[in-house]
C-alpha positions as a Markdown table, in Angstrom:
| # | Residue | x | y | z |
|---|---|---|---|---|
| 1 | Met | 20.0 | 11.4 | 4.6 |
| 2 | Thr | 17.3 | 10.1 | 7.0 |
| 3 | Lys | 15.9 | 12.6 | 9.5 |
| 4 | Ile | 13.6 | 11.8 | 12.4 |
| 5 | Leu | 12.1 | 13.9 | 15.2 |
| 6 | Ile | 11.5 | 12.5 | 18.7 |
| 7 | Ala | 9.4 | 13.7 | 21.6 |
| 8 | Ala | 8.1 | 12.1 | 24.8 |
| 9 | Asp | 5.7 | 12.5 | 27.7 |
| 10 | Leu | 3.3 | 14.9 | 26.2 |
| 11 | His | 0.6 | 13.9 | 28.6 |
| 12 | Leu | -2.3 | 15.0 | 26.4 |
| 13 | Ser | -5.3 | 15.4 | 28.7 |
| 14 | Val | -8.9 | 16.5 | 28.7 |
| 15 | Thr | -8.3 | 18.8 | 31.6 |
| 16 | Glu | -5.5 | 20.7 | 29.8 |
| 17 | Lys | -6.6 | 20.0 | 26.3 |
| 18 | Ser | -6.0 | 23.4 | 24.7 |
| 19 | Tyr | -2.5 | 23.8 | 26.2 |
| 20 | Ser | -1.3 | 20.2 | 25.7 |
| 21 | Phe | -2.6 | 20.1 | 22.1 |
| 22 | Ser | -0.8 | 23.4 | 21.4 |
| 23 | Val | 2.5 | 21.7 | 22.2 |
| 24 | Phe | 1.6 | 18.8 | 19.9 |
| 25 | Asp | 0.8 | 21.2 | 17.1 |
| 26 | Glu | 4.3 | 22.8 | 17.5 |
| 27 | Ile | 5.8 | 19.3 | 17.4 |
| 28 | Leu | 3.9 | 18.5 | 14.2 |
| 29 | Glu | 5.0 | 21.8 | 12.6 |
| 30 | Asn | 8.6 | 20.9 | 13.3 |
| 31 | Ala | 8.1 | 17.4 | 12.1 |
| 32 | Lys | 7.2 | 18.6 | 8.6 |
| 33 | Asn | 11.0 | 18.8 | 7.9 |
| 34 | Tyr | 11.6 | 15.1 | 9.0 |
| 35 | Asp | 10.9 | 11.7 | 7.6 |
| 36 | Ala | 9.0 | 10.4 | 10.7 |
| 37 | Leu | 7.9 | 11.4 | 14.2 |
| 38 | Phe | 8.5 | 9.2 | 17.2 |
| 39 | Leu | 6.5 | 9.7 | 20.5 |
| 40 | Leu | 8.2 | 7.8 | 23.3 |
| 41 | Gly | 5.3 | 7.0 | 25.7 |
| 42 | Asp | 2.8 | 8.9 | 27.8 |
| 43 | Thr | 1.5 | 10.7 | 24.8 |
| 44 | Phe | -1.8 | 10.6 | 26.7 |
| 45 | Asn | -2.0 | 11.3 | 30.4 |
| 46 | Thr | -4.3 | 8.3 | 30.9 |
| 47 | Phe | -5.9 | 5.6 | 28.8 |
| 48 | Glu | -9.3 | 7.4 | 29.3 |
| 49 | Asp | -7.7 | 10.6 | 27.9 |
| 50 | Ala | -6.6 | 8.5 | 24.9 |
| 51 | Glu | -10.1 | 7.3 | 24.3 |
| 52 | Lys | -11.6 | 10.8 | 24.5 |
| 53 | Leu | -8.9 | 12.6 | 22.5 |
| 54 | Lys | -8.0 | 10.0 | 19.8 |
| 55 | Glu | -10.2 | 11.6 | 17.2 |
| 56 | Glu | -8.7 | 15.1 | 17.5 |
| 57 | Phe | -5.2 | 13.6 | 17.8 |
| 58 | Ser | -5.9 | 11.6 | 14.6 |
| 59 | Lys | -7.1 | 14.5 | 12.6 |
| 60 | Lys | -4.0 | 16.6 | 13.5 |
| 61 | Ser | -1.8 | 13.6 | 12.7 |
| 62 | Glu | -3.4 | 12.9 | 9.3 |
| 63 | Ile | -2.4 | 16.4 | 8.1 |
| 64 | Tyr | 1.3 | 15.5 | 8.9 |
| 65 | Asn | 1.0 | 12.8 | 6.2 |
| 66 | Lys | 4.0 | 10.9 | 7.4 |
| 67 | Asn | 4.3 | 8.0 | 9.9 |
| 68 | Ile | 4.0 | 8.8 | 13.6 |
| 69 | Tyr | 5.3 | 6.0 | 15.8 |
| 70 | Leu | 3.5 | 6.0 | 19.2 |
| 71 | Leu | 5.1 | 3.9 | 22.0 |
| 72 | Lys | 2.9 | 2.8 | 24.9 |
| 73 | Gly | 3.9 | 4.4 | 28.2 |
| 74 | Asn | 3.1 | 3.6 | 31.8 |
| 75 | His | 0.3 | 6.2 | 31.8 |
| 76 | Glu | -1.4 | 4.4 | 28.9 |
| 77 | Tyr | -1.0 | 1.0 | 30.3 |
| 78 | Leu | -4.0 | -1.0 | 31.6 |
| 79 | Lys | -3.8 | -4.3 | 33.3 |
| 80 | Ser | -7.4 | -5.3 | 32.5 |
| 81 | Gly | -7.4 | -7.9 | 29.8 |
| 82 | Gly | -7.8 | -7.0 | 26.1 |
| 83 | Ile | -7.7 | -3.2 | 26.6 |
| 84 | Asn | -4.8 | -1.5 | 24.8 |
| 85 | Leu | -4.0 | 1.4 | 22.5 |
| 86 | Ser | -4.1 | -0.7 | 19.4 |
| 87 | Lys | -7.8 | -1.4 | 20.1 |
| 88 | Leu | -8.5 | 2.3 | 19.6 |
| 89 | Lys | -9.0 | 3.5 | 16.1 |
| 90 | Phe | -6.3 | 6.0 | 15.2 |
| 91 | Ala | -5.4 | 7.5 | 11.8 |
| 92 | Asp | -3.7 | 5.1 | 9.4 |
| 93 | Asn | -0.3 | 6.9 | 9.7 |
| 94 | Ile | -0.2 | 6.4 | 13.5 |
| 95 | Lys | 1.8 | 3.2 | 14.2 |
| 96 | Ile | 1.1 | 1.9 | 17.7 |
| 97 | Ile | 4.0 | 0.1 | 19.4 |
| 98 | Glu | 2.8 | -1.9 | 22.5 |
| 99 | Asn | 5.6 | -4.4 | 22.8 |
| 100 | Ile | 8.9 | -4.6 | 21.0 |
| 101 | Asp | 9.2 | -3.6 | 17.4 |
| 102 | Phe | 12.0 | -3.4 | 14.8 |
| 103 | Ile | 11.9 | -0.6 | 12.3 |
| 104 | Asn | 14.1 | 0.2 | 9.3 |
| 105 | Leu | 14.2 | 3.7 | 7.8 |
| 106 | Asn | 16.6 | 3.8 | 4.9 |
| 107 | Asn | 20.0 | 3.7 | 6.5 |
| 108 | Leu | 18.8 | 3.4 | 10.1 |
| 109 | Asp | 17.8 | 0.4 | 12.2 |
| 110 | Ile | 15.5 | 1.1 | 15.2 |
| 111 | Leu | 14.6 | -1.1 | 18.1 |
| 112 | Ala | 11.5 | 0.4 | 19.8 |
| 113 | Val | 10.5 | -0.9 | 23.2 |
| 114 | Ala | 7.2 | 0.1 | 24.8 |
| 115 | Phe | 6.6 | 0.2 | 28.6 |
| 116 | Ser | 6.3 | -3.2 | 30.1 |
| 117 | Glu | 6.4 | -4.7 | 33.6 |
| 118 | Asn | 8.5 | -7.6 | 32.3 |
| 119 | Tyr | 11.0 | -7.6 | 29.4 |
| 120 | Asn | 12.1 | -10.9 | 27.9 |
| 121 | Ile | 15.1 | -11.7 | 25.6 |
| 122 | Asp | 13.7 | -14.8 | 23.8 |
| 123 | Asn | 14.8 | -16.6 | 20.6 |
| 124 | Asp | 12.6 | -14.6 | 18.4 |
| 125 | Phe | 14.1 | -11.4 | 19.7 |
| 126 | Leu | 17.6 | -12.7 | 19.1 |
| 127 | Lys | 16.9 | -13.8 | 15.6 |
| 128 | Arg | 15.5 | -10.4 | 14.7 |
| 129 | Leu | 18.6 | -8.8 | 16.1 |
| 130 | Glu | 20.7 | -10.9 | 13.7 |
| 131 | Asn | 18.8 | -9.3 | 10.8 |
| 132 | Leu | 19.9 | -5.8 | 11.7 |
| 133 | Lys | 22.2 | -4.8 | 8.9 |
| 134 | Glu | 22.6 | -1.0 | 9.2 |
| 135 | Lys | 25.7 | 0.6 | 10.8 |
| 136 | Asn | 23.5 | 3.3 | 12.3 |
| 137 | Arg | 21.2 | 1.9 | 15.1 |
| 138 | Ile | 19.2 | 3.5 | 17.8 |
| 139 | Phe | 17.2 | 2.2 | 20.8 |
| 140 | Leu | 13.9 | 3.9 | 21.7 |
| 141 | Gly | 12.1 | 3.1 | 24.9 |
| 142 | His | 9.9 | 4.3 | 27.8 |
| 143 | Gly | 11.2 | 3.7 | 31.3 |
| 144 | Ile | 14.4 | 3.9 | 33.4 |
| 145 | Val | 17.4 | 2.2 | 32.0 |
| 146 | Glu | 18.9 | -0.3 | 34.5 |
| 147 | Gly | 22.0 | 1.2 | 36.1 |
| 148 | Thr | 21.0 | 4.8 | 35.7 |
| 149 | Leu | 18.8 | 5.2 | 38.8 |
| 150 | Trp | 21.6 | 7.3 | 40.5 |
| 151 | Ala | 21.0 | 10.0 | 37.9 |
| 152 | Ile | 17.2 | 10.2 | 38.4 |
| 153 | Glu | 15.9 | 13.0 | 40.7 |
| 154 | Glu | 12.3 | 12.2 | 40.3 |
| 155 | Asn | 10.2 | 9.8 | 42.4 |
| 156 | Glu | 8.9 | 8.1 | 39.3 |
| 157 | Glu | 7.1 | 4.8 | 39.0 |
| 158 | Ser | 9.4 | 1.9 | 38.5 |
| 159 | Ala | 9.8 | 1.0 | 34.8 |
| 160 | Phe | 13.2 | -0.6 | 34.5 |
| 161 | Ile | 14.6 | -1.4 | 31.1 |
| 162 | Pro | 17.3 | -4.1 | 31.3 |
| 163 | Ile | 20.6 | -2.8 | 30.1 |
| 164 | Glu | 21.2 | -6.2 | 28.4 |
| 165 | Ile | 18.5 | -5.5 | 25.8 |
| 166 | Ile | 20.1 | -2.2 | 24.8 |
| 167 | Lys | 23.6 | -3.7 | 24.8 |
| 168 | Arg | 22.5 | -6.5 | 22.4 |
| 169 | Val | 21.4 | -3.8 | 19.8 |
| 170 | Lys | 24.8 | -2.1 | 20.0 |
| 171 | Pro | 23.2 | 1.3 | 19.3 |
| 172 | Asn | 24.8 | 4.6 | 18.5 |
| 173 | Leu | 22.2 | 6.2 | 20.8 |
| 174 | Ala | 19.6 | 5.0 | 23.3 |
| 175 | Ile | 16.8 | 7.6 | 23.6 |
| 176 | Val | 14.3 | 7.1 | 26.4 |
| 177 | Gly | 11.0 | 8.7 | 27.6 |
| 178 | His | 9.4 | 8.5 | 31.1 |
| 179 | Ile | 11.8 | 10.7 | 33.0 |
| 180 | His | 10.8 | 14.4 | 32.7 |
| 181 | Lys | 14.2 | 15.8 | 33.3 |
| 182 | Gln | 16.3 | 16.2 | 30.1 |
| 183 | Met | 19.8 | 14.7 | 30.5 |
| 184 | Glu | 22.4 | 12.7 | 28.8 |
| 185 | Ile | 24.5 | 10.0 | 30.6 |
| 186 | Asn | 26.9 | 7.2 | 29.5 |
| 187 | Ile | 26.8 | 3.7 | 31.0 |
| 188 | Glu | 28.7 | 0.7 | 29.8 |
| 189 | Asn | 29.8 | 2.8 | 26.8 |
| 190 | Ile | 26.2 | 3.4 | 25.7 |
| 191 | Asn | 25.1 | 7.0 | 25.2 |
| 192 | Ile | 21.7 | 7.3 | 26.9 |
| 193 | Ile | 19.5 | 10.4 | 26.3 |
| 194 | Tyr | 16.5 | 11.0 | 28.6 |
| 195 | Ile | 14.7 | 13.3 | 26.3 |
| 196 | Gly | 12.5 | 14.8 | 29.0 |
| 197 | Ser | 8.8 | 15.8 | 28.9 |
| 198 | Ala | 7.6 | 17.8 | 26.0 |
| 199 | Arg | 5.5 | 20.1 | 28.2 |
| 200 | Val | 5.2 | 21.2 | 31.8 |
| 201 | Trp | 3.1 | 18.6 | 33.6 |
| 202 | Arg | 4.6 | 17.6 | 36.9 |
| 203 | Lys | 5.6 | 21.2 | 38.1 |
| 204 | Ser | 8.9 | 20.0 | 39.6 |
| 205 | Lys | 12.6 | 20.8 | 39.5 |
| 206 | Ser | 12.9 | 18.5 | 36.5 |
| 207 | Glu | 10.8 | 20.9 | 34.4 |
| 208 | Met | 12.5 | 24.1 | 35.2 |
| 209 | Val | 14.2 | 24.5 | 31.8 |
| 210 | Ala | 12.9 | 24.9 | 28.3 |
| 211 | Arg | 11.0 | 21.9 | 27.0 |
| 212 | Lys | 12.5 | 20.3 | 23.9 |
| 213 | Cys | 12.2 | 17.6 | 21.2 |
| 214 | Leu | 15.2 | 15.9 | 19.7 |
| 215 | Ala | 16.1 | 15.9 | 16.0 |
| 216 | Leu | 18.4 | 13.2 | 14.5 |
| 217 | Asn | 20.1 | 13.5 | 11.1 |
| 218 | Ile | 21.4 | 10.1 | 9.9 |
| 219 | Asp | 23.9 | 9.9 | 7.1 |
| 220 | Cys | 25.8 | 6.9 | 5.8 |
| 221 | Asp | 28.2 | 6.5 | 8.7 |
| 222 | Ser | 27.1 | 8.8 | 11.6 |
| 223 | Ile | 24.2 | 10.3 | 13.6 |
| 224 | Thr | 24.1 | 13.9 | 14.6 |
| 225 | Lys | 21.6 | 15.3 | 17.1 |
| 226 | Asn | 20.0 | 18.7 | 17.7 |
| 227 | Tyr | 17.5 | 19.9 | 20.3 |
| 228 | Ile | 14.6 | 22.0 | 19.3 |
| 229 | Asp | 12.9 | 24.3 | 21.9 |
| 230 | Leu | 9.1 | 24.0 | 22.2 |
| 231 | Lys | 8.0 | 27.6 | 22.9 |
| 232 | Ser | 4.4 | 26.7 | 23.3 |
| 233 | Ala | 5.2 | 24.4 | 26.2 |
| 234 | Gly | 6.4 | 27.2 | 28.4 |
| 235 | Glu | 8.6 | 26.6 | 31.5 |
| 236 | Tyr | 8.1 | 26.0 | 35.2 |
| 237 | Arg | 9.7 | 28.9 | 37.1 |
| 238 | Val | 10.2 | 29.2 | 40.8 |
| 239 | Tyr | 11.2 | 32.3 | 42.7 |
| 240 | Asn | 11.9 | 32.9 | 46.4 |
| 241 | Leu | 11.0 | 36.6 | 47.1 |
| 242 | Asn | 11.2 | 38.7 | 50.2 |
| 243 | Ile | 7.8 | 40.4 | 50.9 |
| 244 | Asn | 9.7 | 43.6 | 51.7 |
| 245 | Asp | 10.7 | 44.2 | 48.1 |
| 246 | Ile | 8.5 | 41.8 | 46.2 |
| 247 | Asp | 6.8 | 44.4 | 44.0 |
| 248 | Leu | 10.2 | 45.6 | 42.6 |
| 249 | Lys | 11.5 | 42.1 | 42.1 |
| 250 | Ile | 8.4 | 40.9 | 40.2 |
| 251 | Glu | 8.4 | 44.0 | 38.1 |
| 252 | Asn | 11.9 | 43.1 | 37.0 |
| 253 | Ile | 11.4 | 39.3 | 36.4 |
| 254 | Tyr | 8.0 | 39.1 | 34.7 |
| 255 | Lys | 9.4 | 40.5 | 31.5 |
| 256 | Asn | 11.2 | 37.1 | 31.0 |
| 257 | Trp | 8.0 | 35.1 | 31.3 |
| 258 | Asn | 6.2 | 33.2 | 28.5 |
| 259 | Tyr | 2.4 | 33.3 | 28.7 |
| 260 | Lys | 2.5 | 29.5 | 28.8 |
| 261 | Asp | 4.8 | 29.4 | 31.9 |
| 262 | Ile | 3.8 | 28.2 | 35.3 |
| 263 | Ile | 5.1 | 30.5 | 38.0 |
| 264 | Asp | 5.6 | 29.5 | 41.7 |
| 265 | Ile | 6.4 | 32.3 | 44.1 |
| 266 | Asn | 7.6 | 31.4 | 47.6 |
| 267 | Ile | 7.3 | 34.5 | 49.8 |
| 268 | Tyr | 9.4 | 34.9 | 52.9 |
| 269 | Gly | 10.1 | 37.7 | 55.3 |
| 270 | Ile | 7.8 | 39.7 | 57.6 |
| 271 | Ile | 4.3 | 41.2 | 57.1 |
| 272 | Glu | 1.8 | 42.7 | 59.5 |
| 273 | Asp | -0.9 | 40.0 | 59.3 |
| 274 | Glu | -2.7 | 37.5 | 57.1 |
| 275 | Ile | -5.2 | 40.1 | 55.8 |
| 276 | Leu | -2.3 | 42.1 | 54.3 |
| 277 | Leu | -0.8 | 38.9 | 52.9 |
| 278 | Glu | -4.0 | 37.9 | 51.1 |
| 279 | Asn | -4.4 | 41.4 | 49.7 |
| 280 | Lys | -0.8 | 41.2 | 48.4 |
| 281 | Lys | -1.5 | 37.8 | 46.8 |
| 282 | Lys | -4.6 | 39.0 | 45.0 |
| 283 | Glu | -2.8 | 42.2 | 43.9 |
| 284 | Ile | 0.1 | 40.1 | 42.3 |
| 285 | Ile | -2.2 | 37.6 | 40.6 |
| 286 | Asn | -4.6 | 40.3 | 39.2 |
| 287 | Lys | -1.7 | 42.3 | 37.8 |
| 288 | Tyr | 0.5 | 39.5 | 36.4 |
| 289 | Ser | -1.8 | 36.6 | 35.6 |
| 290 | Lys | -2.1 | 37.7 | 31.9 |
| 291 | Tyr | 1.7 | 37.1 | 31.5 |
| 292 | Ala | 1.6 | 33.4 | 32.6 |
| 293 | Arg | -0.5 | 30.3 | 32.3 |
| 294 | Glu | -0.7 | 29.9 | 36.1 |
| 295 | Ile | 0.7 | 31.8 | 39.1 |
| 296 | Asn | 0.9 | 30.1 | 42.5 |
| 297 | Ile | 1.9 | 31.9 | 45.7 |
| 298 | Lys | 3.1 | 30.2 | 48.8 |
| 299 | Ser | 4.0 | 31.7 | 52.1 |
| 300 | Ala | 5.2 | 28.9 | 54.4 |
| 301 | Asn | 8.3 | 30.9 | 55.5 |
| 302 | Leu | 6.6 | 34.2 | 56.3 |
| 303 | Phe | 6.6 | 35.7 | 59.8 |
| 304 | Phe | 3.5 | 37.7 | 60.9 |
| 305 | Leu | 4.3 | 40.8 | 62.9 |
| 306 | Glu | 1.1 | 40.2 | 64.9 |
| 307 | Asn | 2.8 | 37.1 | 66.4 |
| 308 | Ala | 5.9 | 39.1 | 67.3 |
| 309 | Tyr | 4.6 | 40.1 | 70.7 |
| 310 | Asn | 4.6 | 36.4 | 71.8 |
| 311 | Glu | 8.4 | 36.5 | 72.0 |
| 312 | Asn | 10.0 | 38.7 | 74.7 |
| 313 | Ile | 13.2 | 39.2 | 72.8 |
| 314 | Ile | 11.3 | 40.6 | 69.8 |
| 315 | Lys | 9.3 | 42.9 | 72.1 |
| 316 | Glu | 12.5 | 44.3 | 73.5 |
| 317 | Phe | 13.9 | 44.8 | 69.9 |
| 318 | Leu | 10.7 | 46.6 | 68.8 |
| 319 | Asn | 11.0 | 48.9 | 71.9 |
| 320 | Val | 14.4 | 49.9 | 70.7 |
| 321 | Thr | 13.3 | 50.5 | 67.1 |
| 322 | Glu | 10.4 | 52.7 | 68.4 |
| 323 | Glu | 13.0 | 54.9 | 70.1 |
| 324 | Phe | 14.8 | 55.4 | 66.8 |
| 325 | Glu | 11.5 | 56.0 | 65.0 |
| 326 | Ser | 10.6 | 58.8 | 67.5 |
| 327 | Lys | 13.9 | 60.5 | 66.7 |
| 328 | Ser | 13.2 | 60.4 | 62.9 |
| 329 | Val | 14.3 | 63.7 | 61.2 |
| 330 | Asp | 13.3 | 62.9 | 57.6 |
| 331 | Asp | 11.7 | 60.2 | 55.4 |
| 332 | Glu | 15.1 | 58.7 | 54.4 |
| 333 | Tyr | 16.1 | 58.2 | 58.1 |
| 334 | Leu | 12.7 | 56.6 | 58.8 |
| 335 | Glu | 13.0 | 54.3 | 55.8 |
| 336 | Ile | 16.4 | 53.1 | 57.1 |
| 337 | Val | 14.9 | 52.4 | 60.5 |
| 338 | Glu | 11.9 | 50.5 | 59.1 |
| 339 | Leu | 14.2 | 48.4 | 57.0 |
| 340 | Ala | 16.4 | 47.7 | 60.0 |
| 341 | Lys | 13.4 | 46.7 | 62.0 |
| 342 | Tyr | 12.2 | 44.2 | 59.4 |
| 343 | Ile | 15.7 | 42.7 | 58.9 |
| 344 | Gly | 16.1 | 42.5 | 62.7 |
| 345 | Ile | 12.8 | 40.7 | 63.3 |
| 346 | Glu | 13.5 | 38.3 | 60.5 |
| 347 | Lys | 17.0 | 37.4 | 61.9 |
| 348 | Ile | 15.7 | 37.0 | 65.4 |
| 349 | Ser | 12.7 | 34.9 | 64.2 |
| 350 | Leu | 15.0 | 32.6 | 62.2 |
| 351 | Ala | 17.3 | 32.2 | 65.2 |
| 352 | Leu | 14.4 | 31.3 | 67.5 |
| 353 | Gln | 13.1 | 28.7 | 65.0 |
| 354 | Asn | 16.6 | 27.2 | 64.8 |
| 355 | Lys | 16.8 | 27.1 | 68.5 |
| 356 | Lys | 13.4 | 25.4 | 68.8 |
């Protein structure tokens, strides 16, 4: 049985060297149980990152002691003449694919297609297709498969792979890098897997689930697939929290965080002024930053109470709440009045915004 491991869009970078290499280390550890590792493009964030990180990447790869097939992605693509990944010196077991390559691993035929601005089906390509003999075939590429744009939520650079190229191969599976969201779709009876990014890079909706690599087990007449979570990659998590009970909410949710996660918190509701807001932000970051790789706090939908007096209807509402506060008989009653005041101001403010 042939076994291969596939990952994509690792975006190794100098600026996030420690984190991005920790994900690569986990991929290599998983790959020990497989016959080969395929990296489907954008392994490096830029060509410059590839130049600066190639030595460390090679040292780690040599320990793996099996072939690593590295497809060129759009982030590693340079239009300037003569500059390409194959010009860089990588470890001997790293096989660079910069155009179209045919690979045979025991009972598996593979067509690997690197990123390109133009794809051509020429006579040489057709002749090589005729030499494919295995029943099990897969297509590997980096780009957006023609006809699947409707499924893509990301505003990604155009990199269209003609569906005709894939159809000619008649693959069991087409596995593609470039799109960071993990998903499976079927078009023209071809099972297409967008494997997704191996780590959190873009900080978008597409990265709000566990990062994964894909394992394929190939026996004589079938291919089975299995996803493997990459814990070192962390996740991108987004929360919309009311300032009124933010402390309680964060205390409940932080226990699910991984120290490699990126956390975005969008605060809404009502607060006295910007000074209190900045103090609250610092308090949250100081207390919880050790539980995540990065915490970002946004407050676009927050209403400052100091601005309330600019609206007559809110002034009138506050006068009413002050009457109830003056009649307070105990702390519980006052707490209810305070909560009602904040909810009321929030509702009125929202109504005023909608009216405007």
